[in-house]
C-alpha positions as CSV (number, residue, x, y, z in Angstrom):
1,X,0.0,0.0,0.0
2,X,1.4,3.4,-1.1
3,X,2.1,6.4,1.1
4,X,-0.8,8.3,-0.4
5,X,-3.3,5.6,0.5
6,X,-2.0,5.5,4.1
7,X,-2.3,9.2,4.3
8,X,-5.9,9.1,3.0
9,X,-6.8,6.4,5.6
10,X,-5.2,8.3,8.5
11,X,-6.9,11.5,7.4
12,X,-10.3,9.8,7.1
13,X,-9.9,8.3,10.6
14,X,-8.9,11.7,12.1
15,X,-11.8,13.4,10.4
16,X,-14.2,10.8,11.6
17,X,-12.8,11.1,15.2
18,X,-13.3,14.9,15.1
19,X,-16.9,14.5,13.8
20,X,-17.6,12.1,16.7
21,X,-16.1,14.4,19.3
22,X,-18.1,17.4,18.0
23,X,-21.3,15.4,17.9
24,X,-20.7,14.1,21.5
25,X,-20.0,17.7,22.7
26,X,-23.2,18.9,21.2
27,X,-25.1,16.2,23.0
28,X,-23.4,17.0,26.3
29,X,-24.1,20.7,26.1
30,X,-27.8,20.1,25.4
31,X,-29.9,20.5,28.7
32,X,-31.4,17.2,29.7
33,X,-34.9,16.6,30.8
34,X,-33.9,15.6,34.3
35,X,-31.9,18.8,34.8
36,X,-34.9,20.9,33.6
37,X,-37.5,19.1,35.8
38,X,-35.7,18.2,39.0
39,X,-35.2,21.8,40.3
40,X,-39.0,21.9,40.7
41,X,-39.1,18.5,42.5
42,X,-36.6,19.1,45.3
43,X,-38.8,17.3,47.8
44,X,-38.3,13.9,46.2
45,X,-36.1,11.5,48.2
46,X,-32.6,10.9,46.9
47,X,-31.8,7.2,46.9
48,X,-28.4,5.6,46.8
49,X,-28.7,4.5,43.2
50,X,-26.4,4.5,40.2
51,X,-26.8,7.7,38.2
52,X,-28.8,7.1,35.0
53,X,-27.2,9.8,33.0
54,X,-24.1,11.1,34.6
55,X,-22.6,11.9,38.0
56,X,-23.5,15.1,39.7
57,X,-21.9,18.2,38.3
58,X,-19.9,18.9,41.5
59,X,-18.2,15.6,41.4
60,X,-14.6,15.4,40.2
61,X,-15.4,12.5,37.8
62,X,-18.4,14.3,36.2
63,X,-16.6,15.0,32.9
64,X,-15.2,11.5,32.6
65,X,-18.6,10.0,33.6
66,X,-20.3,12.3,31.1
67,X,-18.1,11.1,28.2
68,X,-17.5,7.5,29.2
69,X,-20.6,7.0,31.4
70,X,-21.8,3.5,30.4
71,X,-18.3,2.1,30.4
72,X,-17.4,3.6,33.8
73,X,-20.7,2.4,35.3
74,X,-20.1,-1.1,34.0
75,X,-16.5,-1.1,35.4
76,X,-17.8,0.3,38.7
77,X,-20.3,-2.6,38.9
78,X,-17.5,-5.0,38.3
79,X,-15.3,-3.4,41.0
80,X,-18.3,-3.5,43.4
81,X,-18.9,-7.2,42.8
82,X,-15.2,-8.0,43.2
83,X,-14.5,-5.9,46.3
84,X,-17.9,-5.7,48.0
85,X,-18.2,-4.0,51.3
86,X,-20.7,-1.3,50.2
87,X,-21.9,-0.9,53.7
88,X,-18.4,-0.1,55.0
89,X,-17.8,2.3,52.1
90,X,-21.1,4.1,52.8
91,X,-20.3,4.6,56.5
92,X,-16.8,5.9,55.6
93,X,-18.3,8.3,53.1
94,X,-20.7,9.6,55.8
95,X,-17.8,9.9,58.3
96,X,-15.7,11.7,55.8
97,X,-18.5,14.2,55.0
98,X,-18.5,13.4,51.3
99,X,-21.8,14.0,49.6
100,X,-21.7,11.1,47.1
101,X,-23.1,7.6,46.7
102,X,-21.2,4.3,46.8
103,X,-21.6,4.0,43.0
104,X,-20.0,7.4,42.4
105,X,-17.1,6.3,44.7
106,X,-16.7,3.1,42.7
107,X,-16.5,5.3,39.5
108,X,-13.7,7.3,41.2
109,X,-11.9,4.1,42.0
110,X,-12.1,3.0,38.4
111,X,-10.8,6.4,37.2
112,X,-7.8,6.1,39.7
113,X,-7.3,2.5,38.4
114,X,-7.2,3.7,34.8
115,X,-4.6,6.4,35.8
116,X,-2.5,3.6,37.4
117,X,-3.0,1.5,34.3
118,X,-1.8,4.3,32.0
119,X,1.3,4.9,34.1
120,X,2.1,1.2,34.1
121,X,1.5,1.1,30.3
122,X,3.8,4.1,29.7
123,X,6.5,2.4,31.8
124,X,6.1,-0.8,29.9
125,X,6.3,1.1,26.6
126,X,9.6,2.8,27.6
127,X,11.0,-0.6,28.6
128,X,9.9,-2.2,25.3
129,X,11.6,0.6,23.3
130,X,14.7,-0.2,25.2
131,X,14.4,-3.9,24.4
132,X,13.6,-4.9,28.0
133,X,10.6,-6.9,29.1
134,X,8.1,-9.2,27.6
135,X,4.3,-8.9,26.7
136,X,3.4,-11.2,29.6
137,X,5.2,-9.1,32.2
138,X,3.8,-5.9,30.7
139,X,0.3,-7.2,31.0
140,X,0.9,-8.2,34.7
141,X,2.4,-4.8,35.4
142,X,-0.6,-3.0,33.9
143,X,-3.1,-5.1,35.9
144,X,-1.1,-4.4,39.1
145,X,-1.2,-0.7,38.2
146,X,-4.9,-0.7,37.8
147,X,-5.4,-2.6,41.1
148,X,-3.0,-0.2,42.9
149,X,-5.0,2.8,41.7
150,X,-8.2,1.2,42.9
151,X,-6.8,0.5,46.4
152,X,-5.1,3.9,46.6
153,X,-8.5,5.6,46.2
154,X,-9.8,3.4,49.0
155,X,-6.8,4.3,51.2
156,X,-7.4,7.9,50.4
157,X,-11.0,7.7,51.6
158,X,-9.7,6.2,54.9
159,X,-7.2,9.1,55.2
160,X,-10.0,11.6,54.6
161,X,-12.0,10.0,57.4
162,X,-9.0,10.2,59.8
163,X,-8.4,13.8,58.9
164,X,-12.0,14.8,59.4
165,X,-12.2,13.0,62.8
166,X,-9.0,14.8,63.8
167,X,-10.7,18.1,63.0
168,X,-13.7,17.1,65.0
169,X,-11.6,16.3,68.0
170,X,-9.9,19.6,67.8
171,X,-13.2,21.5,67.5
172,X,-15.2,19.5,70.0
173,X,-14.2,21.3,73.3
174,X,-15.0,24.8,71.8
175,X,-18.3,23.7,70.4
176,X,-19.3,22.0,73.7
177,X,-18.4,25.1,75.7
178,X,-20.4,27.3,73.3
179,X,-23.4,25.1,73.7
180,X,-23.0,25.0,77.5
181,X,-22.8,28.8,77.6
182,X,-25.9,29.2,75.4
183,X,-27.9,26.8,77.5
184,X,-26.7,28.4,80.7
185,X,-27.8,31.8,79.4
186,X,-31.4,30.5,79.2
187,X,-31.8,29.3,75.6
188,X,-33.4,26.0,74.7
189,X,-31.2,23.2,73.3
190,X,-32.5,23.7,69.7
191,X,-31.9,27.5,69.9
192,X,-28.5,27.0,71.4
193,X,-27.6,24.5,68.6
194,X,-28.9,26.9,66.0
195,X,-26.8,29.7,67.4
196,X,-23.6,27.6,67.5
197,X,-24.1,26.3,64.0
198,X,-24.6,29.7,62.6
199,X,-21.5,31.2,64.3
200,X,-19.1,28.3,63.7
201,X,-17.5,26.5,60.8
202,X,-15.9,23.1,60.6
203,X,-16.5,19.4,60.5
204,X,-18.3,19.1,63.8
205,X,-20.5,22.1,63.0
206,X,-21.5,20.5,59.7
207,X,-22.6,17.4,61.6
208,X,-24.6,19.5,64.1
209,X,-26.1,21.4,61.2
210,X,-27.4,18.0,59.9
211,X,-28.8,17.2,63.3
212,X,-30.5,20.6,63.4
213,X,-32.0,19.9,59.9
214,X,-33.4,16.6,61.2
215,X,-35.0,18.4,64.2
216,X,-36.5,21.0,62.0
217,X,-38.0,18.4,59.7
218,X,-40.0,16.8,62.6
219,X,-37.6,14.5,64.5
220,X,-37.3,14.9,68.2
221,X,-34.0,16.1,69.7
222,X,-33.2,12.7,71.2
223,X,-33.8,10.8,68.0
224,X,-31.7,13.3,66.0
225,X,-28.8,13.0,68.4
226,X,-29.1,9.3,68.5
227,X,-28.7,9.1,64.7
228,X,-25.5,11.2,65.1
229,X,-24.2,8.8,67.8
230,X,-24.8,5.9,65.4
231,X,-23.2,7.4,62.4
232,X,-20.1,8.9,64.0
233,X,-16.9,6.9,64.3
234,X,-15.7,8.8,67.4
235,X,-16.6,7.5,70.9
236,X,-16.3,11.0,72.3
237,X,-18.9,12.4,69.9
238,X,-21.1,9.4,70.5
239,X,-21.0,10.0,74.3
240,X,-21.7,13.7,73.6
241,X,-24.8,12.9,71.6
242,X,-26.0,10.2,74.1
243,X,-25.3,12.6,77.0
244,X,-27.5,15.3,75.5
245,X,-30.3,12.7,74.9
246,X,-30.2,11.3,78.4
247,X,-30.0,14.8,79.9
248,X,-33.1,15.9,78.1
249,X,-35.0,12.8,78.9
250,X,-34.1,12.7,82.6
251,X,-33.9,16.4,83.3
252,X,-30.2,16.5,84.1
253,X,-28.7,20.1,83.8
254,X,-27.5,20.2,80.3
255,X,-24.9,22.9,80.8
256,X,-23.1,20.8,83.5
257,X,-23.1,17.8,81.2
258,X,-21.6,19.8,78.3
259,X,-18.9,21.4,80.5
260,X,-17.9,18.0,81.9
261,X,-17.7,16.5,78.4
262,X,-15.5,19.4,77.1
263,X,-13.2,18.9,80.1
264,X,-13.0,15.2,79.4
265,X,-12.0,15.9,75.7
266,X,-9.4,18.4,76.7
267,X,-7.9,15.9,79.2
268,X,-8.0,13.1,76.6
269,X,-6.2,15.4,74.1
270,X,-3.5,16.2,76.8
271,X,-2.9,12.5,77.4
272,X,-2.7,11.8,73.7
273,X,-0.1,14.6,73.3
274,X,2.0,13.2,76.1
275,X,1.8,9.6,74.7
276,X,2.7,10.9,71.2
277,X,5.7,12.8,72.6
278,X,6.8,9.6,74.5
279,X,6.6,7.6,71.2
280,X,8.5,10.3,69.3
281,X,11.3,10.5,71.9
282,X,13.3,7.6,70.4
283,X,12.8,9.0,66.8
284,X,14.1,12.3,68.1
285,X,17.3,10.6,69.3
286,X,18.2,9.2,65.9
287,X,19.5,12.5,64.4
288,X,21.5,13.2,67.6
289,X,23.1,9.7,67.6
290,X,23.8,9.3,63.9
291,X,24.6,12.9,62.8
292,X,25.4,15.2,65.7
293,X,27.4,12.8,67.8
294,X,29.8,11.6,65.0
295,X,30.5,15.2,64.1
296,X,31.2,16.1,67.7
297,X,33.6,13.2,68.1
298,X,35.4,14.1,64.9
299,X,35.9,17.7,66.1
300,X,37.2,16.5,69.4
301,X,39.7,13.9,68.2
302,X,40.9,15.3,64.9
303,X,43.1,18.1,66.4
304,X,44.8,15.5,68.6
305,X,45.4,13.1,65.7
306,X,46.8,16.0,63.6
307,X,49.1,17.0,66.5
308,X,50.4,13.4,66.8
309,X,51.2,13.3,63.1
310,X,53.1,16.6,63.3
311,X,55.2,15.5,66.4
312,X,55.9,12.0,65.3
313,X,59.4,11.7,63.7
């Protein structure tokens, strides 16, 4: 086949690809029926179901899901069947404060896996150009890259949970003191909660805002705080929610309970700081032993060795 024929075939493929891209962009830019109707139906319950069209616009994978939606959803279903544990993922998403479904998280895992697959494929291509490696080892490396990307996204979710819980522990004493002061000033628990939520920002205030939203939609204060105690992964916050529920049911002074819980959290933070410092003490000795001490010995003995060399006949 001549060069002109190859050029014509490549040009036709490139033109067909551009036509497909332009046609797909026109479809994506067209407002869909769901987006035109759903703003007027905001009272409908949102279920944890796979998106029928594409992921929500605020998600990081919205563009990828909009272009490769069916393929990504099929791959996400495969990952869900292989890994399982949707209940654990849902709880961790709630604890991390991420407003997304399990299926959207699986799509993110697939995207991360494809990034790992692409990195492994690029490495294998470089090795193949250098004449190193075989097709079997390249395939195994690409599969391992995909699996590593999937598990790295899961590990990232666990890291996000730990970071948010660390923020909650740092904010808890201040929020509890503010609630105690508001209740001691004569406000009701709901009014005190509303005041604290409006004047604070952070992870714990977001959880309390969700509790306030449940109370305003008709749930009792005890039931709303019990739901917070069930969903949180921190025993301190669970005791806080349970303590408020018990105090309201039995008539215990709520301000005293909140002050006591804030003091307990501060004491627990102080103990944790002391334990962390004790664990880091050995690590702090490593630079002294391996870097500072040898230099000190060298400075102490080198002049004597030099003097002996000068005085020795």
